[in-house]
C-alpha positions in Angstrom: -8.6 11.1 -14.1 -5.6 10.0 -11.9 -7.7 7.7 -10.1 -9.0 6.2 -13.3 -5.6 5.8 -14.8 -4.5 3.8 -11.6 -7.3 1.6 -11.6 -6.4 0.4 -15.3 -2.8 0.4 -14.5 -3.1 -1.4 -11.1 -4.5 -4.7 -12.7 -2.1 -4.5 -15.2 0.9 -4.2 -12.9 -0.4 -7.4 -11.6 -0.5 -9.2 -14.4 3.2 -8.1 -15.0 4.2 -9.2 -11.6 2.5 -12.6 -12.1 3.9 -13.3 -15.5 7.5 -12.3 -14.1 7.1 -14.7 -11.2 6.5 -17.6 -13.5 9.1 -16.5 -15.6 11.5 -16.8 -12.4 9.9 -20.5 -11.6 10.4 -21.4 -15.3 14.1 -20.3 -15.3 14.9 -22.0 -12.0 12.8 -25.3 -13.4 15.2 -25.6 -16.5 16.9 -28.9 -15.1 13.8 -30.5 -14.4 10.5 -31.7 -16.3 6.8 -32.4 -15.5 7.9 -36.4 -15.1 10.2 -35.1 -12.4 7.9 -32.9 -10.5 5.4 -35.8 -10.6 8.0 -38.2 -9.2 8.8 -35.8 -6.5 5.2 -35.6 -5.3 4.9 -39.2 -5.2 7.9 -39.4 -3.5 6.4 -37.5 -0.6 5.5 -40.2 2.1 2.2 -40.5 3.8 3.6 -39.7 7.3 5.0 -36.1 5.9 1.7 -35.3 4.0 -0.1 -36.0 7.3 2.3 -33.9 9.4 1.6 -31.0 6.9 -2.3 -31.6 7.1 -1.8 -31.6 11.1 0.1 -28.1 11.0 -2.6 -26.9 8.6 -5.3 -28.0 11.2 -3.4 -26.3 14.0 -2.5 -23.1 12.1 -6.6 -22.4 11.6 -7.3 -23.8 15.1 -5.2 -20.9 16.4 -6.9 -18.4 14.2 -10.5 -19.6 15.9 -9.0 -18.4 19.2 -8.6 -15.0 17.4 -12.1 -14.8 16.9 -12.9 -15.9 20.3 -10.8 -13.1 21.8 -12.1 -10.5 19.2 -15.7 -11.3 20.2 -14.6 -11.0 23.7 -13.2 -7.7 23.3 -16.5 -6.7 21.3 -18.3 -7.3 24.4 -20.2 -10.3 23.2 -18.2 -13.4 24.1 -19.3 -16.7 22.6 -18.1 -20.3 23.4 -15.3 -21.6 21.2 -17.5 -24.1 19.6 -19.7 -21.4 18.3 -17.0 -19.4 16.7 -15.1 -22.5 14.9 -17.2 -22.4 12.2 -17.2 -18.5 11.1 -13.5 -18.3 12.0 -12.6 -21.3 9.6 -15.1 -20.3 6.9 -13.7 -16.7 7.1 -10.0 -17.2 7.1 -10.1 -20.1 4.5 -11.8 -17.6 1.9 -9.4 -14.9 2.9 -6.3 -16.7 2.5 -7.3 -17.9 -0.9 -9.0 -14.8 -2.3 -7.5 -12.0 -0.3 -9.6 -9.0 0.8 -10.0 -9.6 4.6 -12.7 -7.1 5.0 -15.0 -7.7 1.9 -14.5 -11.3 1.6 -14.0 -12.8 5.5 -16.0 -10.0 6.9 -19.1 -10.7 4.9 -19.0 -14.5 5.7 -18.5 -13.4 9.6 -21.3 -11.0 9.1 -23.9 -13.8 8.3 -22.3 -16.4 10.6 -22.2 -14.3 13.8 -25.3 -12.7 13.3 -27.1 -16.2 13.4 -25.2 -16.1 17.0 -27.0 -13.0 17.9 -24.1 -10.4 17.3 -25.1 -6.8 16.1 -23.3 -5.4 13.2 -21.5 -3.1 15.6 -19.8 -6.2 17.4 -19.4 -7.8 14.1 -17.3 -4.9 12.8 -15.4 -4.8 16.0 -14.7 -8.5 15.6 -13.4 -8.2 11.7 -11.3 -5.2 12.9 -9.6 -7.1 15.8 -8.8 -10.0 13.6 -7.4 -7.7 10.5 -5.3 -5.9 13.2 -4.4 -8.9 15.0 -3.0 -10.8 11.9 -0.8 -7.8 10.7 0.8 -7.0 14.1 1.8 -10.7 14.7 2.9 -11.1 10.8 4.9 -7.9 11.1 6.4 -9.1 14.6 7.6 -12.5 13.4 9.1 -10.8 10.4 10.8 -7.9 12.3 12.2 -10.5 14.5 13.4 -12.8 12.1 15.0 -10.3 9.7 16.7 -8.8 12.8 18.1 -12.3 14.2 18.1 -14.6 11.2 18.0 -13.0 7.8 17.7 -14.9 4.8 21.2 -16.0 3.8 21.1 -15.5 -0.1 19.2 -12.0 -0.2 21.3 -10.7 -2.6 19.7 -12.8 -5.3 16.5 -10.7 -5.0 18.9 -7.4 -5.8 17.1 -5.3 -3.5 17.4 -1.5 -3.4 18.7 -2.0 0.1 21.6 -3.8 1.7 20.3 -4.3 5.4 17.4 -6.4 5.9 17.6 -5.9 9.5 16.9 -2.3 9.3 13.7 -3.5 7.4 13.2 -6.0 10.2 13.6 -3.1 12.7 10.9 -0.8 11.0 8.4 -3.7 11.0 8.8 -4.2 14.6 7.9 -0.6 15.1 4.4 -1.4 14.4 3.6 -4.0 16.9 5.5 -2.0 19.5 3.5 1.0 18.8 0.3 -1.0 19.0 1.1 -2.3 22.3 2.1 1.1 23.5 -1.1 2.5 22.2 -2.9 -0.2 23.9 -1.1 0.2 27.3 -1.4 3.6 27.6 -4.7 5.0 26.0 -7.5 3.6 28.0 -10.1 6.2 27.1 -12.3 4.9 23.9 -11.2 6.7 20.7 -13.7 9.0 19.0 -13.5 8.6 15.3 -16.3 10.4 13.2 -18.6 9.8 16.1 -17.8 6.5 16.9 -16.4 5.3 19.8 -13.7 2.7 19.9 -12.6 1.0 22.9 -8.8 -0.6 22.5 -7.7 -3.9 23.7 -6.1 -4.5 26.8 -2.4 -4.7 27.1 -2.8 -8.5 28.0 -5.4 -8.8 25.2 -2.9 -6.9 22.3 -0.1 -8.9 23.5 -2.1 -12.2 22.7 -3.2 -10.6 19.5 0.7 -10.5 18.6 1.5 -13.9 20.0 -1.5 -15.7 18.1 -0.3 -13.9 14.8 3.3 -14.9 14.9 2.3 -18.6 16.0 -0.1 -18.9 13.3 2.3 -17.8 10.7 5.0 -20.3 12.1 2.5 -23.0 11.8 1.7 -21.6 8.2 5.5 -22.1 7.5 5.9 -25.6 9.0 3.5 -26.6 6.6 5.9 -26.2 3.8 9.1 -26.7 5.7 7.9 -30.3 6.1 7.3 -31.0 2.7 10.6 -30.0 1.5 13.0 -32.5 0.6 15.5 -33.4 3.2 18.7 -33.1 1.0 18.0 -29.6 1.1 19.8 -29.2 4.4 17.9 -25.6 5.1 17.6 -25.3 8.8 14.2 -23.9 10.1 15.7 -20.4 11.2 17.3 -19.8 7.5 13.9 -21.1 6.1 11.7 -19.1 8.0 13.3 -15.9 7.0 13.1 -16.8 3.1 9.5 -17.9 3.6 8.5 -14.5 5.4 10.2 -12.6 2.9 8.4 -14.6 0.1 5.1 -13.9 2.0 6.3 -10.1 2.2 6.5 -9.8 -1.5 3.2 -11.9 -2.0 1.3 -9.2 0.1 3.1 -6.4 -2.0 1.9 -7.7 -5.1 -2.0 -7.7 -3.8 -2.4 -11.1 -6.1 -4.9 -13.2 -3.9 -2.8 -15.8 -2.0 0.3 -14.2 -3.4 -0.2 -16.9 -6.0 2.8 -17.2 -8.1 4.9 -14.3 -6.3 5.5 -16.3 -3.2 6.8 -19.2 -5.0 8.8 -17.3 -7.2 10.4 -15.4 -4.4 10.9 -18.3 -2.3 12.8 -20.3 -5.1 14.8 -17.2 -5.6 16.2 -17.2 -1.7 17.1 -21.2 -1.7 20.6 -22.0 -1.9 22.1 -23.2 -5.2 22.1 -26.6 -5.5 18.7 -27.2 -4.5 16.5 -29.9 -6.3 14.1 -27.9 -8.5 11.7 -30.7 -9.0 11.7 -31.4 -5.2 11.0 -27.9 -4.0 8.4 -27.1 -7.1 6.7 -30.3 -5.9 6.7 -29.3 -2.5 5.4 -25.7 -3.2 2.4 -27.3 -5.3 1.5 -29.6 -2.6 2.0 -26.8 0.1 -0.7 -24.7 -2.2 -3.2 -27.4 -2.2 -2.9 -28.4 1.5 -3.0 -24.9 3.0 -5.3 -23.2 0.6 -7.0 -25.3 -2.0 -8.3 -27.8 0.4 -9.5 -25.7 3.3 -11.1 -23.3 0.6 -13.3 -26.4 -0.9 -14.4 -27.5 2.4 -15.5 -23.9 3.7 -17.3 -23.7 0.6 -19.1 -26.7 1.3 -19.4 -26.0 4.8 -21.3 -22.7 4.0 -23.5 -24.3 1.7 -24.4 -26.9 4.7 -25.0 -23.9 6.8 -27.1 -22.1 4.7 -29.3 -25.5 4.1 -29.5 -26.0 7.7 -30.6 -22.4 8.6 -33.6 -22.6 5.9 -34.8 -26.0 7.1 -34.6 -24.6 10.9 -36.1 -21.3 10.2 -37.0 -20.4 6.8 -37.3 -16.6 7.8 -33.6 -16.7 9.2 -32.3 -17.4 5.4 -30.9 -14.5 3.6 -33.3 -12.9 1.1 -31.9 -11.7 -2.4 -30.9 -8.2 -1.1 -29.5 -9.6 2.0 -27.0 -7.0 2.8 -23.6 -7.9 3.5 -24.0 -11.6 3.3 -25.4 -11.1 -0.4 -22.4 -9.1 -0.9 -20.3 -11.9 0.4 -22.0 -14.8 -1.6 -21.4 -13.0 -5.1 -17.9 -12.5 -4.6 -17.3 -16.0 -3.1 -19.3 -18.1 -5.6 -17.6 -15.6 -8.2 -14.3 -16.9 -7.0 -15.3 -20.4 -6.4 -16.3 -20.4 -10.3 -13.2 -18.8 -11.3 -11.2 -21.7 -9.6 -13.4 -24.1 -11.5 -12.2 -22.2 -14.8 -8.7 -22.5 -13.8 -9.0 -26.1 -13.0 -10.2 -26.8 -16.5 -7.9 -24.8 -18.3 -4.6 -25.5 -16.8 -5.8 -29.1 -16.3 -6.0 -29.2 -20.0 -2.2 -28.2 -20.4 -1.0 -31.3 -18.4 -0.3 -34.3 -19.9 -1.8 -37.6 -19.2 -0.1 -40.3 -17.4 0.5 -43.3 -19.1 -1.3 -46.0 -17.2 -4.4 -43.7 -17.4 -4.1 -43.0 -21.0 -3.7 -46.8 -22.1 -7.2 -47.2 -19.8 -8.6 -44.3 -21.3 -7.8 -45.5 -24.5 -9.8 -48.7 -24.4 -12.9 -47.2 -22.9 -13.2 -43.8 -25.1 -12.5 -43.0 -28.6 -9.9 -40.8 -29.7 -12.1 -38.3 -31.2 -14.1 -38.1 -27.9 -10.8 -37.2 -26.2 -9.5 -34.8 -28.8 -13.0 -32.9 -28.5 -12.8 -33.0 -24.7 -9.4 -31.2 -24.4 -10.9 -28.4 -26.9 -14.1 -28.2 -24.8 -11.9 -28.0 -21.7 -10.1 -25.0 -22.8 -13.2 -23.3 -24.1 -15.8 -24.2 -21.2 -13.2 -23.1 -18.7 -13.0 -19.9 -20.3 -16.5 -19.2 -20.6 -16.9 -20.3 -17.0 -14.4 -17.3 -16.4 -16.6 -15.1 -17.8 -19.7 -16.5 -16.2 -17.9 -16.0 -12.7 -17.9 -12.2 -13.5 -21.6 -12.6 -14.3 -21.9 -13.9 -10.5 -20.3 -10.8 -9.3 -23.5 -8.8 -10.8 -26.0 -11.6 -9.2 -27.2 -12.6 -12.5 -29.4 -15.8 -12.8 -28.3 -16.7 -16.2 -24.7 -16.4 -14.9 -25.5 -18.9 -12.2 -27.7 -21.4 -14.4 -24.4 -21.4 -16.7 -21.9 -21.9 -14.3 -24.2 -24.8 -12.8 -24.1 -26.7 -15.9 -20.7 -25.8 -17.2 -19.2 -27.2 -13.9 -21.1 -30.3 -14.6 -19.9 -30.6 -18.0 -16.8 -29.8 -16.9 -16.6 -32.7 -14.4 -17.3 -35.0 -17.3 -14.7 -33.3 -19.6 -12.1 -34.1 -16.9 -12.8 -37.6 -16.8 -13.2 -37.9 -20.7 -10.0 -36.0 -21.3 -7.5 -37.9 -19.2 -9.3 -40.0 -16.3 -9.0 -36.9 -14.1 -10.8 -38.3 -11.2 -9.2 -35.3 -9.0 -10.4 -32.4 -11.3 -13.8 -34.1 -11.7 -14.2 -34.4 -7.7 -13.0 -31.0 -7.4 -15.3 -29.5 -9.9 -18.0 -31.7 -8.3 -17.5 -30.1 -5.1 -17.6 -26.6 -6.5 -20.9 -27.4 -8.1 -22.3 -28.5 -4.5 -20.8 -25.2 -2.8 -23.1 -23.3 -5.5 -26.3 -24.8 -5.9 -27.5 -24.0 -2.3 -26.9 -20.2 -3.4 -29.3 -20.1 -6.2 -31.7 -17.3 -4.5 -28.9 -15.1 -4.0 -28.6 -14.8 -7.9 -32.0 -13.2 -8.5 -31.1 -10.6 -11.4 -32.8 -11.7 -14.8 -30.3 -9.4 -16.8 -28.6 -11.0 -19.6 -24.7 -11.8 -19.7 -24.2 -9.6 -22.2 -24.7 -6.8 -20.3 -21.8 -7.6 -17.9 -18.8 -5.0 -17.9 -15.2 -6.7 -17.5 -13.4 -4.3 -15.4 -9.6 -4.0 -15.2 -9.1 -6.5 -12.3 -11.2 -9.1 -13.7 -9.5 -8.6 -17.1 -6.5 -8.9 -15.3 -7.7 -12.2 -13.7 -8.5 -13.9 -17.3 -5.0 -12.5 -18.5 -3.2 -14.2 -15.6 -5.2 -17.3 -16.2 -4.0 -17.5 -20.0 -0.6 -16.8 -18.8 -0.5 -19.4 -16.1 -2.0 -21.9 -18.6 0.7 -21.2 -21.1 3.2 -21.3 -18.4 2.2 -24.9 -17.5 2.1 -26.1 -21.1 5.5 -25.0 -21.7 7.0 -26.3 -18.5 5.1 -29.7 -19.4 6.3 -30.1 -23.0 9.6 -28.3 -22.9 11.4 -30.5 -25.4 8.6 -30.3 -27.8 9.3 -27.8 -31.0 6.2 -25.6 -30.6 4.6 -24.9 -33.8 1.3 -24.0 -35.2 1.4 -27.3 -37.1 0.7 -29.1 -33.8 -2.9 -27.7 -34.3 -3.7 -30.4 -37.0 -1.6 -33.1 -35.4 -3.7 -35.6 -33.8 -3.1 -39.1 -32.3 -3.5 -41.2 -29.0 -0.1 -39.9 -27.6 0.0 -36.2 -28.9 -0.7 -34.4 -25.7 1.2 -31.6 -26.6 -0.8 -31.0 -29.7 -3.9 -31.6 -27.6 -2.6 -29.0 -24.8 -2.0 -26.3 -27.6 -5.5 -26.8 -29.2 -7.0 -26.5 -25.7 -5.0 -23.1 -24.9 -6.2 -22.0 -28.5 -9.7 -22.7 -27.8 -9.4 -20.9 -24.4 -7.7 -17.9 -25.9 -10.0 -17.8 -28.7 -13.2 -17.7 -26.3 -11.0 -14.7 -24.5 -10.4 -13.1 -27.9 -14.1 -13.1 -29.1 -15.5 -11.7 -25.9 -13.0 -9.1 -26.0 -14.0 -8.4 -29.8 -17.6 -8.4 -29.1 -17.0 -5.7 -26.0 -14.8 -3.5 -28.5 -17.2 -3.6 -31.6 -20.5 -3.0 -30.0 -22.3 0.4 -30.5 -21.3 3.1 -28.3 -23.9 4.1 -25.8 -25.9 7.4 -26.7 -28.9 8.6 -24.5 -31.9 9.0 -27.0 -33.2 12.2 -27.8 -35.4 14.3 -25.3 -39.0 13.0 -25.5 -42.0 14.4 -23.5 -43.8 11.1 -23.0 -40.7 9.9 -21.0 -41.8 12.6 -18.4 -45.5 11.4 -18.7 -44.4 7.7 -18.0 -42.5 8.8 -14.9 -45.6 11.0 -13.9 -47.7 7.8 -14.0 -45.2 6.0 -11.7 -44.7 8.9 -9.4 -48.5 9.2 -8.8 -48.2 5.8 -6.8 -44.7 6.5 -5.4 -44.5 7.0 -1.6 -41.4 8.9 -1.9 -42.3 12.9 -2.4 -38.9 13.1 -4.4 -40.3 11.5 -7.3 -42.0 14.5 -8.5 -38.8 16.1 -9.3 -38.5 13.8 -12.2 -41.2 15.8 -14.0 -38.9 18.8 -14.5 -37.3 17.3 -17.3 -33.8 18.2 -16.1 -32.4 14.6 -15.2 -32.1 11.6 -17.0 -34.1 8.8 -16.4 -33.3 5.2 -16.2 -36.7 2.9 -16.6 -37.0 -0.6 -15.2 -37.5 -3.3 -17.8 -41.3 -3.6 -16.5 -41.9 0.1 -16.9 -43.2 0.2 -13.5 -40.3 1.8 -12.1 -37.4 4.6 -12.8 -34.6 6.4 -11.4 -33.8 9.7 -11.8 -29.9 10.9 -12.0 -27.8 13.7 -13.4 -24.1 13.4 -14.6 -21.5 15.9 -13.3 -18.0 15.1 -14.2 -17.2 11.2 -13.5 -20.1 11.5 -10.9 -23.3 9.8 -11.8 -25.7 11.0 -9.0 -29.1 9.3 -8.4 -31.7 11.5 -6.6 -33.2 9.6 -3.8 -34.1 5.9 -4.0 -35.5 4.3 -7.2 -39.1 4.7 -7.4 -41.5 1.6 -8.1 -42.1 -1.8 -6.9 -39.3 -3.5 -4.6 -37.9 -5.8 -7.6 -37.8 -2.9 -9.7 -36.0 -1.0 -7.4 -33.4 -3.5 -6.5 -32.7 -4.0 -10.1 -32.8 -0.2 -11.0 -30.0 0.0 -8.3 -27.9 -2.5 -10.0 -28.5 -1.5 -13.6 -27.5 2.2 -12.6 -24.2 0.7 -11.2 -23.7 -1.2 -14.2 -24.4 1.9 -16.4 -21.9 3.8 -14.4 -19.1 1.1 -14.9 -20.0 1.1 -18.7 -19.0 4.7 -18.5 -15.9 4.6 -16.2 -18.4 7.0 -13.7 -18.6 7.1 -9.9 -22.3 5.8 -9.1 -23.5 7.8 -6.3 -26.9 8.0 -4.2 -27.7 11.0 -2.9 -30.8 11.3 -0.1 -31.3 7.5 0.1 -33.5 6.2 2.4 -33.4 2.3 1.9 -29.6 1.6 2.6 -30.4 -2.2 2.5 -31.1 -1.8 -1.5 -27.6 -1.1 -1.9 -25.8 -3.1 0.7 -24.9 -6.0 -1.7 -23.6 -3.3 -4.1 -20.7 -2.7 -2.0 -21.1 1.0 -1.6 -19.9 3.1 1.4 -22.5 4.9 3.1 -22.2 8.1 5.0 -25.0 10.0 6.6 -25.5 13.6 5.1 -28.3 14.8 7.3 -32.0 13.8 8.6 -35.0 13.9 7.1 -37.8 15.8 9.2 -41.2 14.3 9.2 -44.1 15.5 11.4 -46.8 12.6 12.5 -49.7 14.6 11.1 -52.5 12.6 13.3 -50.7 14.0 16.5 -50.0 17.5 15.3 -51.8 20.3 17.0 -51.9 23.3 14.6 -50.6 26.6 16.1 -49.7 24.7 19.5 -48.1 26.4 22.5 -48.1 29.6 20.7 -44.5 28.7 19.0 -46.0 29.0 15.7 -47.9 32.0 14.5 -51.1 31.0 12.6 -51.9 32.9 9.6 -55.7 33.7 10.6 -54.3 35.6 13.7 -51.9 37.7 11.4 -54.9 38.4 9.1 -54.0 36.5 6.1 -55.9 34.0 4.2 -54.7 30.5 3.2 -56.4 28.1 0.7 -54.9 25.1 -1.1 -55.7 25.3 -4.7 -56.3 21.8 -6.5 -54.2 21.4 -9.8 -56.7 22.0 -11.9 -57.0 25.5 -11.0 -53.5 26.0 -10.5 -52.8 27.0 -14.4 -55.1 30.2 -13.8 -53.1 31.4 -10.7 -49.7 31.4 -12.9 -49.6 35.0 -13.4 -50.0 35.9 -9.6 -47.4 33.2 -8.8 -44.9 34.5 -11.3 -45.3 37.8 -9.8 -44.3 36.5 -6.2 -41.3 34.3 -7.8 -39.7 37.1 -9.4 -40.0 39.4 -6.3 -38.4 36.7 -4.4 -35.7 36.1 -7.0 -34.8 39.7 -6.8 -33.5 39.1 -3.3 -32.4 35.9 -3.7 -29.9 36.0 -6.4 -28.2 32.9 -7.6 -30.6 30.5 -5.6 -33.3 30.1 -8.4 -32.5 26.4 -9.0 -31.5 23.1 -7.4 -30.8 19.5 -8.4 -32.6 18.3 -5.4 -35.7 20.4 -5.7 -38.0 22.2 -8.4 -38.0 25.8 -10.0 -40.5 28.2 -11.5 -41.5 25.9 -14.6 -45.4 26.7 -15.4 -45.9 23.4 -17.0 -44.3 21.7 -13.8 -46.1 23.6 -11.2 -49.6 23.4 -13.2 -49.2 19.5 -12.2 -49.6 20.0 -8.4 -52.0 21.7 -5.7 -50.5 24.9 -4.8 -51.2 26.6 -1.2 -51.4 30.1 -1.4 -51.5 32.9 0.9 -53.4 36.2 0.4 -53.4 39.6 1.9 -55.9 41.9 0.9 -57.0 39.4 -2.0 -53.3 39.4 -3.2 -51.1 36.4 -3.3 -48.2 37.3 -1.1 -46.9 33.6 -0.6 -47.3 30.1 -2.3 -45.7 26.4 -2.0 -46.4 23.6 -4.5 -48.0 20.7 -2.5 -46.7 17.2 -3.3 -48.7 14.6 -2.0 -48.4 10.7 -2.0 -50.7 8.0 -2.8 -53.2 6.8 0.0 -52.5 10.0 1.8 -49.2 8.7 3.1 -47.1 11.6 2.9 -47.3 15.3 1.8 -44.5 17.8 1.2 -43.8 21.4 0.1 -41.1 21.9 -2.3 -41.1 25.3 -4.1 -41.8 27.9 -1.2 -42.0 31.7 -2.5 -42.7 34.9 0.0 -42.5 38.4 -1.1 -39.7 40.4 0.4 -41.8 42.6 2.8 -43.7 39.8 4.3 -43.5 39.7 8.1 -40.9 36.8 9.3 -43.7 34.9 10.9 -45.4 34.4 7.6 -43.1 31.5 6.6 -44.0 29.2 9.9 -47.7 29.9 9.4 -47.6 28.8 5.9 -46.1 25.6 7.1 -48.6 25.3 10.1 -51.5 25.7 7.7 -50.5 23.2 5.3 -50.0 20.9 7.9 -53.4 21.6 9.7 -54.8 21.1 5.8 -52.9 17.9 5.8 -54.4 16.6 9.0 -57.9 17.5 8.1 -57.6 15.3 4.9 -56.2 12.4 6.7 -52.4 12.7 5.7 -50.2 10.5 7.9 -46.9 12.6 7.1 -45.6 15.9 6.4 -42.0 16.0 5.3 -39.8 18.8 5.7 -37.1 17.0 3.5 -33.3 16.9 4.2 -32.3 18.9 7.3 -28.7 19.4 8.8 -27.4 17.2 11.7 -27.2 19.2 15.2 -23.4 19.0 15.1 -23.5 21.4 11.9 -23.9 24.2 14.2 -24.0 27.9 13.1 -22.4 27.6 10.0 -23.9 29.7 7.1 -26.3 28.1 4.7 -23.9 29.2 1.8 -21.1 27.0 3.7 -23.2 24.0 4.6 -21.2 21.2 5.8 -21.5 17.6 5.9 -20.5 15.7 9.2 -17.4 14.7 7.5 -16.5 18.5 6.7 -17.1 18.5 2.6 -18.9 21.7 1.6 -22.2 21.6 0.0 -24.4 24.7 -1.1 -27.9 25.7 0.9 -29.8 23.6 -1.5 -28.7 20.6 0.1 -31.3 21.4 2.7 -35.1 21.8 1.7 -36.1 25.4 2.1 -32.5 26.2 3.5 -32.6 29.9 1.0 -34.6 31.0 3.5 -32.4 31.0 6.3 -28.9 32.3 7.2 -27.5 29.4 9.0 -27.7 25.8 9.0 -28.5 26.0 13.0 -31.6 27.9 11.9 -32.8 25.2 9.4 -33.0 22.6 12.0 -34.1 25.0 14.7 -37.2 26.1 12.5 -38.1 22.1 11.8 -37.8 21.5 15.4 -41.0 24.2 16.3 -43.2 21.3 14.8 -42.1 18.5 16.7 -40.7 16.5 13.9 -39.4 12.6 13.7 -35.9 12.9 12.2 -35.0 9.8 10.0 -31.4 9.6 8.6 -30.5 10.1 4.9 -27.6 8.7 3.2 -25.0 9.4 0.5 -23.8 6.2 -0.9 -20.9 5.8 -3.2 -18.4 3.1 -4.4 -15.4 5.5 -3.2 -15.4 7.2 -0.1 -17.1 10.8 0.5 -13.6 12.5 0.9 -12.8 12.3 -2.8 -12.9 15.7 -3.6 -13.7 15.2 -7.3 -17.2 13.5 -6.1 -17.7 16.1 -3.5 -16.9 19.0 -6.4 -19.4 17.0 -8.9 -22.3 17.2 -6.0 -21.8 20.6 -5.2 -22.0 21.6 -8.9 -25.3 20.1 -8.9 -26.9 20.9 -5.4 -25.2 24.4 -4.7 -26.5 27.9 -5.8 -25.7 28.7 -9.0 -26.3 25.5 -10.9 -27.3 26.1 -14.5 -31.2 25.9 -15.0 -32.7 23.1 -15.8 -35.6 23.9 -17.7 -33.8 23.9 -21.1 -31.8 20.9 -20.1 -32.2 17.7 -22.2 -34.3 14.9 -21.1 -32.8 11.5 -21.6 -34.2 8.3 -21.1 -32.5 4.7 -20.9 -34.3 1.7 -20.6 -33.0 -1.1 -18.6 
């Protein structure tokens, strides 16, 4: 509950900080107007702009050496020319959009993987660059705050009086990093990973490069400031760095608004507001927006070149980390296009352009273009959210609206700059069509708090720009009905009203739509799942037939996903079942369903991690699946496995058509077993004694003197690809060797019938050791019940579970737990334990709910 509250309040805090920053800018700009601001921008000489562009180029050039140094540290050095593209694109997106690991890291993954780097090498490169930025940034901040703190610090009314103290604290971080790299030479082992720290020389280079890049970044703004400001570079640098710190704390991408507001507050009194605001606007364009546009085009060009050179090298729709990067990057690109349209409509048209436009375009067309700019911009904002969900309709809509927006920018006020920017964004989006493969409609998209906050920030920014541009105007609703060739304020108000109306309509539609309620239980849903499970390669699909899990069916009806809800955790068991396209869509639909109900999406015992890579989920290995290749299995080999015939038992596999007649005897064995296994009769991840369910399968039975003393349900996959035992029951007084003899006999039967694999299910990893099964532990130290492991109720310790399967020479394949949040979250662990641990409520009478995608 606390995390849900923070997730909703966090974006709201960002909106408040953004609004406050705009308020500060508005207060500081009382003495200027839009005309003065444009005049200050035009007053910038070309030589100054060229110097600013050169400083920007030097800054991004320094960042390329970061990546080259990182590749060398990762053990895969690359020539400088090979890292330039990856470094520039990654840092361009990171500077403007934030989230260095998700955004910049995802882009680097695609570009560096084309250079032959493995996932581990790329992870080391990303970590090296992120750490390098922070130690360099904090080192420079600490030194400047100690030596030359901003002279107007009192304007911020900070809760502490000494900025040098803050600087000293900042300096402790890079100094500690240097000491750590100097004296710790052995690799650090963290959760099974071995991490080698940089050498002292390399860590020193990290700090130096980070500080140098930050200095060149500040120089871009410094050379753009009006000379009459009379601010020395040392004093300017302190103010700039403190504004950067505020921008980082705000968590707003690029510190947009916050950096500008704090910097203006720190300037000496008497500074020209128009000159400072103009310099800040040009700085934001030169260092952030222009590199972003160039990087988007470069990324699209790289993909086109890769597909022409080697079509197999192009990423598929489920291309893991790169798919995750594309959807976030293109969503951000389209959101920038939305901002260009909405904010651009709030700026008055220049007189020369307005006169030229009136001679070419009728007034009615101009009026319509303003209104449509606001509406189209806001629709683009919502389409960008659809791109985050990889929706093909969102891509189609974005392409159309970006093209329409470019035309509207020209028809509205001869805004060739806006039209060019929108066209470049469109060109960047076009090559990415294949990455947006989901055919789900836009109506299914959930607008998370973060995206709603971004939409609110756009409206706040548009209102602020309109207020600043037309300050002398007496604002009233009568302006909405005022039409004329020179009524730019009325046009801006109508454009804002159109944008706000679209946002309000979307919000109302989301609020009034019917509440979700699972349909009533229907046995036909189990029959549908049974039909699909007959063709599934995963034996876990048979658990859907118990009726104790909710079922999510694909739109085609050829696939399904089974899950249970416990607390806030929506736990899907295994991978989705069905064709590849259906499995991919089911994974996305399940996450959308969880977002709708503010639940945690969890995939438990997943095999195909690539299905979830672009969902942004964290994966943790929870164990191995032990699988025996039956063509190479020798029954009873090496005398380590007892054979039933040698023990005097009779073995038989009874077909499903005969299982019903054996139910009374099977029930007797199950009850005898239950008497000695109190509380372990049911689990989320395997079956229980349900006559209707058992009668669907073949049963392996062991007889002594004509009476059944042991049995197990036999799951088989189509084309004899796999078989498995689920419900294993043995009478209490049976000899210990009976269990291994049962497994041996079943595998011998599977080999005779040409099955490819026998699966033991999930078994613990070797590191678990001799923990009791009732205190089963994941590698990260979180508690699960014995039901986490197949047949674990027959053993005293987890070590015995793996040792038992090891007698049959299995092949171990990792199984995963995937979630949007780290598995250390206690609430999620508690919810999973409630499902898989002994004592879970029996599911025979649990309601069945089916949901159609």
